C-alpha positions, -999 to 999 in steps of 0.1 A, spaced: 424 -281 29 406 -307 9 424 -319 -22 408 -322 -56 389 -354 -63 408 -380 -83 379 -389 -106 389 -360 -129 423 -376 -133 410 -411 -135 391 -402 -166 422 -389 -182 441 -420 -173 419 -442 -195 430 -424 -226 454 -445 -247 459 -424 -278 476 -390 -278 442 -373 -286 406 -384 -285 390 -383 -319 356 -373 -303 370 -343 -285 387 -323 -313 371 -290 -301 378 -290 -264 365 -266 -238 391 -242 -223 392 -232 -187 418 -205 -180 427 -196 -144 447 -163 -143 464 -151 -111 478 -117 -104 513 -109 -92 526 -144 -89 561 -154 -99 571 -188 -112 584 -204 -80 554 -197 -56 537 -231 -61 542 -264 -44 549 -281 -77 576 -256 -85 594 -265 -53 583 -238 -29 588 -250 7 559 -231 22 531 -222 -2 504 -249 -3 487 -253 -37 475 -289 -38 450 -285 -65 474 -268 -89 501 -293 -80 478 -322 -91 471 -304 -124 509 -303 -129 513 -339 -119 488 -349 -145 496 -323 -170 525 -302 -183 544 -275 -164 564 -249 -183 596 -242 -164 604 -212 -186 572 -191 -190 577 -153 -193 557 -122 -199 569 -98 -225 559 -68 -203 556 -72 -166 526 -53 -155 490 -62 -149 471 -44 -177 497 -49 -203 500 -86 -198 462 -90 -199 460 -69 -230 487 -91 -247 466 -122 -240 435 -106 -254 451 -92 -286 480 -115 -293 503 -85 -296 531 -69 -276 526 -36 -259 549 -19 -284 526 -31 -312 493 -24 -296 493 7 -273 493 44 -280 529 58 -281 519 87 -258 527 69 -225 490 64 -216 491 26 -222 457 29 -240 453 2 -266 449 15 -301 415 7 -317 432 -10 -347 448 -35 -323 414 -48 -311 400 -63 -342 411 -99 -336 407 -106 -299 409 -143 -291 375 -142 -275 359 -128 -307 377 -155 -328 364 -182 -306 329 -168 -305 328 -166 -343 338 -203 -343 308 -213 -322 324 -212 -287 305 -198 -257 330 -173 -241 330 -159 -206 353 -137 -185 347 -131 -148 371 -112 -126 398 -86 -131 398 -68 -164 420 -38 -160 430 -35 -196 433 1 -207 410 3 -237 400 32 -259 369 53 -253 338 34 -262 352 -1 -259 328 -24 -240 343 -57 -228 308 -73 -226 306 -70 -264 334 -95 -267 322 -122 -244 289 -140 -242 291 -137 -204 311 -110 -187 314 -95 -152 342 -72 -140 350 -81 -104 378 -58 -92 395 -53 -58 393 -20 -39 381 -34 -17 387 -71 -19 357 -79 3 324 -70 -13 292 -66 6 265 -91 -2 227 -84 -2 224 -101 32 251 -78 47 279 -104 47 311 -98 29 327 -121 3 363 -120 -11 367 -113 -48 386 -146 -52 355 -164 -40 332 -143 -61 352 -152 -93 348 -188 -83 311 -184 -77 307 -171 -112 327 -199 -127 306 -225 -109 274 -208 -121 287 -207 -157 296 -244 -157 262 -253 -143 246 -232 -170 263 -254 -196 239 -283 -189 216 -271 -216 242 -257 -239 260 -280 -264 285 -254 -275 322 -258 -265 332 -230 -241 362 -209 -231 358 -198 -195 383 -172 -182 385 -168 -144 409 -138 -138 417 -133 -102 428 -101 -85 448 -121 -59 477 -118 -51 478 -81 -60 483 -59 -30 456 -36 -17 474 -4 -12 445 16 2 416 10 25 436 -16 45 419 -39 69 436 -38 103 457 -69 109 458 -81 73 485 -58 59 484 -52 22 470 -86 12 435 -93 24 430 -131 21 397 -151 18 383 -161 52 388 -198 44 425 -192 48 423 -177 83 452 -189 105 471 -205 76 509 -202 80 505 -186 114 529 -212 128 556 -206 102 583 -180 105 588 -166 70 624 -168 59 640 -136 46 642 -132 9 671 -152 -6 684 -120 -23 681 -98 7 717 -90 14 719 -52 16 749 -52 -7 726 -64 -35 705 -33 -32 735 -10 -28 749 -24 -61 719 -11 -81 720 22 -101 706 52 -83 674 54 -103 666 18 -92 672 27 -56 648 56 -58 622 39 -80 587 28 -73 602 -7 -65 618 8 -34 589 30 -25 566 0 -23 592 -20 -5 589 5 23 552 1 23 552 -36 30 586 -53 35 610 -30 53 606 -42 89 605 -77 102 570 -71 115 557 -59 81 575 -86 63 561 -115 84 525 -100 83 525 -93 46 542 -125 33 519 -147 53 490 -128 40 503 -130 4 507 -167 7 472 -171 21 460 -153 -11 478 -178 -33 464 -207 -13 430 -191 -15 431 -192 -53 440 -229 -51 411 -235 -28 386 -218 -52 401 -237 -82 393 -269 -63 357 -259 -60 354 -249 -97 370 -282 -108 346 -302 -86 317 -285 -105 334 -292 -138 335 -329 -130 299 -330 -115 286 -314 -147 303 -341 -169 326 -316 -185 360 -326 -172 368 -352 -199 369 -326 -227 381 -295 -209 417 -282 -211 427 -264 -179 454 -236 -180 469 -218 -150 492 -188 -152 498 -153 -139 500 -118 -154 535 -110 -141 561 -119 -115 568 -103 -81 599 -93 -62 586 -101 -26 615 -82 -11 643 -97 -32 670 -72 -40 653 -48 -16 624 -43 -40 586 -47 -42 564 -48 -73 575 -60 -107 580 -39 -139 618 -43 -145 639 -69 -162 649 -94 -135 637 -130 -135 615 -123 -104 595 -98 -124 593 -115 -158 589 -152 -150 555 -167 -142 538 -201 -138 523 -220 -166 505 -253 -161 484 -270 -188 462 -300 -180 448 -316 -212 427 -347 -203 431 -360 -239 468 -365 -235 482 -401 -233 497 -412 -200 533 -411 -212 529 -373 -219 517 -365 -184 536 -351 -154 563 -334 -176 582 -303 -168 593 -288 -202 621 -264 -210 610 -245 -242 605 -208 -235 568 -199 -235 553 -164 -234 520 -148 -225 520 -138 -261 516 -175 -270 484 -181 -250 458 -167 -274 474 -185 -304 473 -217 -283 436 -213 -274 427 -208 -311 449 -238 -321 431 -260 -297 397 -248 -311 409 -255 -347 405 -218 -354 429 -201 -378 454 -181 -359 454 -145 -372 485 -134 -391 487 -104 -368 493 -126 -337 530 -124 -326 530 -155 -304 533 -192 -313 509 -220 -303 522 -241 -275 501 -271 -286 531 -289 -303 552 -286 -271 523 -299 -250 515 -329 -272 550 -341 -280 576 -356 -257 602 -340 -280 595 -303 -285 597 -289 -321 633 -282 -332 624 -248 -346 616 -229 -314 625 -194 -302 660 -188 -290 651 -154 -275 623 -129 -270 617 -92 -269 607 -77 -236 598 -42 -226 582 -18 -201 571 17 -209 566 37 -177 580 73 -178 559 82 -148 584 61 -126 614 66 -149 615 29 -155 610 25 -192 632 -2 -208 634 -26 -237 656 -56 -242 661 -93 -252 662 -124 -230 680 -154 -246 689 -188 -233 721 -176 -218 722 -138 -219 698 -110 -210 701 -74 -221 680 -44 -210 683 -8 -219 666 18 -196 656 47 -217 643 74 -193 679 80 -181 704 102 -200 725 86 -211 706 53 -213 715 27 -187 722 -8 -198 723 -42 -182 739 -74 -195 736 -106 -175 751 -140 -181 723 -163 -170 744 -194 -171 772 -182 -148 751 -157 -129 715 -169 -127 706 -144 -100 716 -115 -123 739 -99 -97 767 -89 -120 763 -63 -148 787 -72 -176 781 -40 -197 816 -27 -190 834 -61 -192 855 -61 -224 852 -99 -226 815 -95 -233 818 -65 -257 807 -86 -288 778 -101 -269 767 -67 -258 768 -53 -293 749 -83 -307 721 -79 -282 719 -42 -287 714 -48 -324 689 -77 -317 669 -54 -294 668 -27 -320 658 -51 -348 629 -66 -327 618 -32 -315 615 -19 -351 598 -51 -361 571 -48 -334 568 -11 -337 560 -14 -374 540 -46 -371 510 -46 -395 477 -45 -377 446 -56 -395 421 -30 -406 
């Protein structure tokens, strides 16, 4: 695989001040993957997955070690980024996951558009909007490119992977900026690495990969999941053992043959994203846009990949909630590059960050915090979050929960069970979350504090004022 050209980074290396005075309104290029947890990148230490382009962005930018989603599922995470609101604050309380109309009045794309930005989104939409909502009304350029199937038939009869199609649209958009002097915000939202659960192509399993990745990883025997000991699965409550996590595990991970086929295919998907990002960034440079374009890479939620005997996401474990976040800002001085930072970041923070970069006032309704001060300072701000509210409402699969994740402790209360089922994990002493401390008397005061904290935050978000 060809690596990204170094000219892009050479431009950045010439910057001597923290920010360039002539680039106060930068372009924003947001690459958004699907179902990718935090550790499946080369720069995050993964021993197999090859992501050379993203790795170089991290080497010349800032990687957030502690990036989380507040709700681990595709549409909810994407809606949070659009609205700047948690699911609890923005969706109908009827279990439909439809976004309330009053939560759609301050989308980040609208705010940027009103400030003179050209906005575009190509790729996976999947947000569950109210009747009559048209995404194309909120972007200057928009095209939904969804899987089912991943390979789309072209006019000449050939087939092209959606990852490549998203990249094609990104390249076309950047070339169209030759005669457009507006700053832009380009969103390339991939379907990969989401599984294709229907209409499977023989020999590809559940993860059809771009043809450019054919043969990749064929010579590697995939190691079993680190948390694959059967005792870990057996220690779970019964509703976990019979959940959609386990059902989907049997779809794709429950035999050595399925596991080897599907994990190789999944890794090819991730490397396929990296391959397309390389092509987009080459165009960015060729069009003379690289020097003033901030590049962001993240994912909508994590992924179990067989850990704990599970597939999917949705629940409270780190594999589900924790995702990558890499920010490459060409305006940063050399001493601020190549950092891995500790402050907790949330998907809730991204829309506020985009607006902050663009010098647009962040709406009072937004519930996240701009990450700009963390990115632009070697010492992060002292006043930063100590914990965050997290949730998932899914009565269909009896997996609704809410809780709090702090620096040391994580609490989750599953509410479809009667009585409610609680988890308490000590992340310092038990980072793999293998021990539930709810019944341990030594942690009784911590448990009660986190119960109250969860309730306080839930009430705060449920009653959050939404603009008219």
